[in-house]
Phi, psi and omega in degrees: 000141178285154179302317182298321179293320177298316183290328179297328179277350181270125178265129175252130178249132178275136178290140175293149177297151180294156177299322179300317179296316182294320178298318179295321177300315179297316181299315181294320178294317180296317180295319179298314179294320179293321176302314178300319184294314186267354182308319180301337180276353179088012178237167179258172177300320179294321178292321177298317178301316179299320178296320179292327176296315179294329177298322180277327184220077183290146177085045179264155171286165178300319181297317179294317180296320178299312180300313184284343181258000177067036175234163180283158177300326180293321184276345182293328181299313178295319180299312181293319179301317179295311181298323177294318178297331178275356179078018184268337176222164174222159178245139177224153175294140175285120182296338179269345179210091188300342179281343185260138174261136175257145181255126184235147177284135176269173177299321178296323177296318177295321179296319178299315179298320177297319181296327183260001182301310182293313178299323178291320176299319178296322177297316178296319178296322176298320182299326184249019186300334180267005178254151172283169177300320179296316178295322178297316178294321177296320177298314179302314180294318180295317179295322177297315179295319179296318178298314180299316181299322180277341181275342181288140180258000000 
């Protein structure tokens, strides 16, 4: 038998990409689209994420904001300084711990979030457009469980 005939009968199966790889692909695509979306406002997707965190939990320390915004403690200082310079956040002393500064959303920050609420919702809808509502909810639950499993120490 010829080598080519032998190889024709051999099935090679490609391994599916790992879930970690696929999650990272989705994250990078979502961040890229979000960056494009919010670029006209002068902020990045990471800065927008920080603003949305403050919208849900206003008055966070820099360390808390860094954790919840998926950035390092070192990079949060530059991020907050920029957002403060744009008038989107302000810093105030924590009345319970005078050494700590709390980061708060300004009215301009809230207005920016309001302006982008519908376009960001449309982006999310685009991401799940091929899923049913039930599948979208299952995805949300699965991602939450995966996050919890990796967040436990």
